[in-house]
N, C-alpha and C positions, 0 to 999 in steps of 0.2 A: 846307140843306134841299133845294136844287135837285138835288143829287146823289142824295139819298135818293129823291126822287120819280122821277127819271129812271131809277133802277135797276130799276124795275118796268115801264118803258115797253116797248111791243111791239118797237121797234127794237132795244133791248138784248137782249131775249129772242131775236130773230132772229139777232143777232150771235153770241150764245152757242151757238145751235143750229148756225150755220155753222162755228164754231170747233171744235165737237166732232168732226166727221170729220177735220179737220186734226190734232187731238190724237191721235185713234185711229190715223191714218196714221203719225204720228211714232212712236207706241209700237210699231206693227207693224214699222216700219223698224228700230227698236232690237232687237226680238225676232229679226228676220231676221239682223241682224248678229251677235247673240249666238249664234244657231244656226250661222252660218257659222264663228264663232270656235271652236266645239266641234270642227269638222272640221279646221281648219288649226292653230290655236294649241295645242290640247291633244291633238293626235294622239300626240306623243312621250311626254309625261308620262302620258297616258291609257292607254298600253300597258305602262307600267312594272310593274303588278301581275303581268304574265306571268313576271317573273324576279327582282324585287327581294327578296321574302321568301324565295324558294327559295335565293338566293345566301347569305342569312344562316345558313340551317340545313342546306344541302346543297351549298354551293359549295366552292371550293378551300380556303377558310379558315372552314368552317362551325363553328358552336358548337352544343353539345348542346341539344336542344329541351326543356329543363326549364321549369317554370312561371315561375321568376324570369327566365330568359333570354328567354322568349317575351314576357312583359309588358314587359321592358326594351326589347327590339327594337321592339315596337309603340309604346311611349312615345317612342322616338327617331323613329319614322316620323311619329307625330302631330305632334310639336313641330318636326320638320324641315319638313313641309308648312305648318304654321302660321306659323313664324317666317320661313322663307326665301321661300316662294311667296306666302303671303297678306300677311304684314306687309311684307317687303322689297320684293317686286316689285309686288304688287297695290296696296298702299297708297302706297309711296314712289317706287320707280323709275319707275313709269308716269307720274309727274308730270314727269319730265325728258324731254319731247318736243322734237324739233327741227322746228318748223313742222308738228307732227302726226306726224312719223316717229320711230321708235325703232330700237334696235339699237346695237351698240357703235361703229360708224362715225358714226352720228347723234349719239351721246353725245360722241364725240371732236371732231366738228365743232362742237359746241355750246360747247366751251371756247374762250374768246377767247385765242389764242396768237399774239402778234406776235413774230416771230423776232428783232426788234431790241431787245427788252426785256432787263432786267438778268439774267435767269435762263435762259440758253440751255441749261444742263444739265438743268434741270427740264423745259423745253420738249421736249428730245430724249427724256427719260425718259417723258413722258406720251405722246408719239407712238409710241414703241417699245412701250409697254404696250398701246396701242390696236391696233397691228399684231399683237402677240403674241396678244391676245384674239381677233382675227379669225382668225388662223392656227389657234388651238385649236378654233374653231367648224368649221373645215374637217375636222379630225380627228373631231369629233362627227358631222359630216355623212356621214363614211365608215362609222363604226361603227353609227349608229342603224339604217339599213336592214338591215345584216347581222344584228345581234343581235335586232332586232324580228321579222323574218320567220322567222329560225331558231328562236326561242323559240316562235313560234306553231305552226310545223310539228312541233315536238317533242311537241305534244299528241297526235299520231298514235300515238306510242309508249305513251302512257297508255292509249289505246283498245285497242291490240294491239301486242305485241312484233314481230309479223310486219312492221309498217310501218317498223321501224328502218332498213333499208337504203335506204328511199325518202326519208328526211328531207332529206339533203343534196342529192340531185338535184332534188327539188321546190323546195327553198329557192333553189337557183341558177336554176331555171326561172322562178320568181316574180320574182326580181331582174332577170333578163334581160328579161322582158316589161315590167316596171315602167320600166326605163331606156329600152327601145325605144319606149315610148309617149310619152316626154317631148316629142319634136319636134312632136307633134300639139297640144300645149298642154293646160292643165288646166281651161280655162273650163267645158267641158261636164261633165267628171268632178267638178269642184269643187261642182257643184250638189247632188250626192248625198253629199258629204263630211259636211255637218252632220247631216242625218237619220241617216246610217249611224252616226256617232259617238254620236248621241243614243240609238240602239238599244244600242250597245256600253256606254255608261255606265249605262243602265237595267238591262242584263243583269248587269253585274259588281256593281252596287249591290244588286240583288235577291238574287243568289247569296250575297253577303257577309252580308246581313241575315238570311237563313235560317240560316246557320251561327251568327250572333251570338245568335239567339233560342234555339238549343240550348245555348249556353254564354255567357250574358250577363256572366259574371264577367270576360271579356276587356276589357270597357269600363273597368275600373279602371285600365287602362294609360294613360289620359289624365293620370294623376297623374305629374308629372315626377320624383317620388321614385324611381319604378321605373327611370328612365333613369340616375339618379345611382347607385343600387345596382348597376346592371348594370356600370358602369365600376369601381366599388369592388371588386366580386367578380372580374371578369374581367381587369381592368387592360389589359395590352398587347393581349391577344386581343380585348378589348372595342373597342379602337381599330381593330384590323384589321377587325372586323365592321362598325364604323361606315362603313368604305369601301364595304361592300355596301349599307348603309342609304341611302347617297347615291343609289343607283339610283332611289329613289322620287321624287327631285326633278329627275332628268334631263329636260330639256325645259322647265324653268322659264324659261330665257333666252328662249324663244320668245314668252312673254307680252309681253316688251318689244320683241323684234325685229319682231313683226307688229302693232305699235301703229298704224302708218299705214294698214293694210288694214281694220281693224275699229273702231278708236277705243277710248278708255279705258273708256267706260261699258259697251260690249258685252263687252269682255274681262273686266271685273270681274263683270258680271252672270252670264256663262256659268261662271266659276270658282266663285263663291259659291253659285249656285243649283243647278248640275248637277255639274261636274267634281269639285270638292273633296268634297262629301258622298258621291258615288259611290265615289271612290277610298278614302276613309276606311272606308266600309262594307266594301269588298272586302278591304282590308288587315287590318282587325280580324276579318273573317270567316275569312281564312286563318289568323290567329293562333288563333281559336277552334277551327278544324279541327285544327290541329297539337296544340293543348292536349288535345283529346279523342281524336285518332287520330295519334299520333306516327309511325306507319309511312307516312303519306302525305306526309312531309316532302320526298320527292324531287321533287314537283311539286304544291305545295298549291293553285295556281290552278286547275288542271284537277281537283284533288281535290274542289273545291267543286261541280263540275258533275255532275249525275246521269248515269249511264252511257248512258242513252238519248239524251242531248243532247250527247254528246261530239263527234261528227262535225259537227253544226251549229255547236257552239261553236268548233271548230277553224277552220271556214270563216269565222265571224264574226271570230275573232281574226286570221286572215290578212288579211281585209279591213281591219281596224283598223290592223294593222301596215303595210299598203301605204299607207294614208292617212297614217300617221305618217311613213313614209319619204318620201312625196311632198312633204309639208310641209317636211321637212328638205332635200330636193333643190332645191326651188324657192328655199328660203332661201339655199342655197349659190350658186345662180345670181344672186340679188339681191346677195349679199355680193360676188361677183366684179365685177358691174357697178359697185357703189359703189367698190370698190378701184381700178378702172380710172379712174373719174372723179376720184378723189382723188389720183391719181398714184402709187399703190402697186403697180400691176399693169400688165403690157403690154396693149395693145389686143387685144381678142378680138371675134369676130363674134357680135353679140347679135341674136337673132331674136325679134321681138315676136309672140307667138302669138295675141294678142287685140287687136282694134282699140278695144275699149271699156275694157279694164283695163290700165293701164300696167305693173303689176307682173308681168304674165304674160309671162315671157321664157324663152328657151331658148338655151343656150350649148353647142354640140356638143362641143367639146374637153373642157370641164369635165364634161359628162355622160358621155362615154366614159371619162375618167379615174376618175370615181366608180364606174362600173359595174365596171371591171377591179379596182379596189381592194376593193369590197364582195364580189364573187365570190371574189377571192383570199383575203380574210379568212375567209370561210365555209369554204373548202377547207383552209386552214391550221389554223384553230382548231377546226373541226368541231363544237363544242358551245357552246351559249350561255353555259354556266358558265365556260368558258375565255375566251370573248370578253368576259365581264363584267370580267375583269382589266384589259382595255384601256379599259374604260368608266369614267368618273368623274373621271379626272384632268383631262380637257379641260373638263368641265362645271364642276368646282369652281374651277379656275384662272381660267376666264372669269368666273365669278361674283365672284371676288375682285377681278379687274381692273375689273369693272363698279362695284363698291363704291368703289374708289379714284377712278375717273373721276367718279362721282357726288359724291364729296367736293369735287372741284375745281369741278364745276358749282354746287354749293351755295354754295361760298365766293366764286367769281369771277363767276358769272352772277347768282345770286339774292342775293348779298351777305349770306349768313347769317353771324352772328358765330361765332367758334370754339367757344364754349360750347354752341351749338345744333347745329352740324354734326358736331363730333367724337364726342359720345356715340352718336349714331345710327349713324354709319359704323363706330364701334368695335364696336357690337353685331353689325352685319352681318359685319364682318371676323372676329369671334370664331367665328361659324359657318363662314364660308368657309375660314378657315385650319385649323380643326379637321377639316373634310371633306377638304381638300387633303392635310393631313398623314396622315390615315388612308389615303388612296389611294396615298401613297408606298410603302406596304407591298406594293402590287400592281404595282410597276414591272416586276419580273422575270416576273410572270404574264401580261404583255401590255401593261402601261402604257407600256413602252418604245416601243411602236408609235405611240401617240398623241403622245408627246413628240417622237419622230423626225419625224413628219409636221409637227407644229407648228413645230419648229425649222427644218426645210427651207423651209417656206413663209415663215416670218419672215425668214430670210436672203434669200430671193428677193425679198420685198417691200421690205425695207430696201435691198437692192442696187439694185433698180429705181428707188426713190425717190432714192437718193444719186447714181446714175448719171445720171438725168435732170437733177438739179440741177447736176452737174458739166458735162454736155453743154451745158446752157443757159448756164452761166457762160462756157464756152469760146467758144460762138457769139456771146455778147454782147460779150465782150472783143475778139473779132476783127472785130466789126461796125463799121459807120459810123454816126455820129449823123445823125439825119434832117435837122437844120438844114444841115449841111455838104453832104449829098447834094442837097437842094433847091436850094442855091446853085449847085452844079455843073450841075444840070439847067437852071437858068435861064441860065447862061452858055454852055453848049454846045448846048442846044436840039436833042436827038436827034430823028430822024425818027419820026413817029407813024403808026400804022396803025389802021384801024377795029376796033371791038370793045372788050371789057373783059378785062383780065388780073387774076386774083385770086392773090396770093401769100400762102400760108398760113405762119404763123410762130408759134412758141410765145411769144416775147417781145412785149409790147405797146409796146416802145420800140425805136428804132433801125431800121436797114434790113435786111430779110431777106437772108441770104447768097445765096439762090436768085435774088433780084432783081439783086444785084450781078453774079453770074455770067452771068445772061441778058443784061444790058445790055453787059457786057464783051465777050461773044462775038458778039452780033447787032447792037449799036449801034442798036437799034430799041425803041420803047415803044408800047404800045397807047394809044388815046385816053383811056381810063379805067384807072387802075391802083389796085386795091384791096388794101390790106395787111390781111389778116384774122387775128385772134387769137381763139382760143376759150379762155375761162377757166373754171375750175371754181370754183363758189361753195360756201361751206360751209353750204349749206341743201339740203334734199331736192329741191325744185323752185324754179325762178326765176319770179317774176311776169312775165306777158306784156309789160307795159310796161317792164320792166327787162331784157328778153332781149337787145336789140340797141341799140347806140349807134354813131354814126360821126362822124368829124371831117374836114372839108375841109382838106387840107394845101396846096392850091394846085397849079396846073399839071396839073390832072387827076388828082391823087393823093388818095386817101382812106384813112383808117385806120378799120377796123371792129372793134369789140369785141363778142363774143357771149358770154353767160354761161349756163351750164347747171349744174343742181344735181347732187348725187351719185346721185340716183335717175333721172337722165335720160340719154339718148344723143344726142350732137350730130348735127345734120343740116345740112350746108352749103347744099343747094338751098333748104331752108326759111329759112335765114338770109338768103339773097339775096332771097327774096320779101319778107321783112320789111323789108330795107333799101330795096327799091324802093318799098314803101308809105310809108316815111319820107322819100322825096324823092330818093334816089339810084337812079335808074332804070337797070336792067340787063335784058338778055335772055339767058336761059340758052343759047340756041343761038348767041349771039355772044360767049360768055364762055369763056375758057380758064383752067384752074386749074393753077397751077405749084406743085409740091411739091419741097422739098429732100430728097433721099435721101442720108442720111449714111452714109458708109463709116467705121466706127469702128476706130481703131487703138489698141492698148494700149501704145504706145511713149512716150507723153507722160508728164509729171510731174503727179501729182495726189495728193490725200489718200487715195484709194482704193487698196487693195492690188491686186497684179497679178491674183490669182485672182478677186477681185470684179469687176475690169474685164473679165476674160474671160467671167465669168458674165453680166454686163450686155450685152456684145456678142452673146452667144448668144441671150439673151432678146430683144434688139432685132431680130436677124435673123429670129426666129420669131414676132414680133408681127404682128398683122394689118396689112395695108397701110392707110395713111391714106385712100386712095381708097375702099376698101370700108367702113371704119369710119365715115367722115364722109358716106357716101352720095353720093359724087361720080359724075357720069356718066362711064363709062370712056373714051368717045371725045372727052372734053373735057379730059383731064388730060395734063400734061407734067411729067416728073420730071427734076430737075437734080441730078446727083451732086455731093456735097461730102465731102471727106475731113476727118475731125476726129481729132486725137490726144488721147486721154484720159490 
């Protein structure tokens, strides 16, 4: 009775009134995130209507625009978006977050893989699959800006044939400006991404709806029977066209990759409420247009646009494709940073372009390589239809690898029984394998480029990982146990000078080779000697209380361990501040940092082949120096040369 009486008390009414603004603020925050997700997450898949349907009926492997074929293709588009994007990614894959982060590296790091367990081959296969999936995304990152901007500019040819000579130069100009602006960061530009893509989705949805109202018969394509009939009638040609249908789901992997930036709820809300309905309306509108006007099959997207609005639509399309390209470029930057932290890629100079947002980064070498590759693709392929042949293989292969890794997460992390995990993943793989097989027909049309890029990056990443492991093994085997070293220090008592010496080492055990060389040649030690190891944790970010730990080894020696996640960049001065706060007091102007500079020789005996050792040595020589990567003050660093035979 007391609870019933108190429910109407003034105090409770006041509490409800006070909670209302907080509830509204929370809802407004979710809406803001959902709007932002439209601009970043759905930029790629949102611009697919520019070329997806056109490739089915006017591409290199086009099929006749008969009523049965049109309904069949639209049925495939509908069920592809429904099963792959909505069911697979939005419903299932988004659940596999690594401390809130998504993406193929986050999924790989989520799988508990102890190298000492009984299945080393399975461990190696899982890691290699993750590396291959990431390498395929690099290929996607090269093709997306090229095909998106080029397809938007081709709208000028629909307006007037006189614009044809300007399509390629304008495309290259837009790409050049896009990549040149990367160093400024995307924090300010990003604020307009969401609203701009909202206008884009509203426009393509409205154009599609108008065409559907003229020919509502096209809506019967939601019946999967039309998709089945399409394959029964067209057989092998139908499978080839399926490789073009795949273009409607390119960018689906971004839903998972950008999970950490927007969260599961915002991504789902923006897809179900805006992106998916608008895309379906536009695709069905293009189908309705071709059904009534087969002569417009050469570019059905711009065929939906009234002639008076063609130039504004080309401008809006260009803006949308730039946004889609921007999202993919920043995704490649993030992927590279994660690869460096996980030990799959050499150190690169990472510039944080925003003090508020950690994900806003710029990597100059990667940006330059992407620009050259994108402009080169445009100049070589010259048409979006020819570029579409290179598109699809990377996307479908990555989706298949994601499904396989998801199976291991379900089995080994969530402990799902086989009867529960296998049917779900089998359905995912049925779609993934079908799409990938269909895209194999496009290898000679340009798919070879994607595979070549992915293979090259996979070899480089695997070589760097194996080379670092071999180098660490060589250094550790040639090192000295800390117990023996400390006994030697106690018995000989070398001369000590003021200040602190920090010796950085990869291994958290034993004595660094740089320390042994320094003591052997100088016979002097600092009052405080810190042996610092920076370790990569299999989480996106490390909690502040778990960032740094240290151990007093005696005689003025300390071992410090610092942990960073795969979404973070290590910073040694920050580590030293944290160590000081924990009780190990140091002054930066009294600290000297000693680095071992390895000179690698390929004359040793190891499991790696000679050409891979040569490649590893080349990558090591061109990697960013530890001094710059770890943020060390240049005037406080001493490098000690060490020769290592691999």
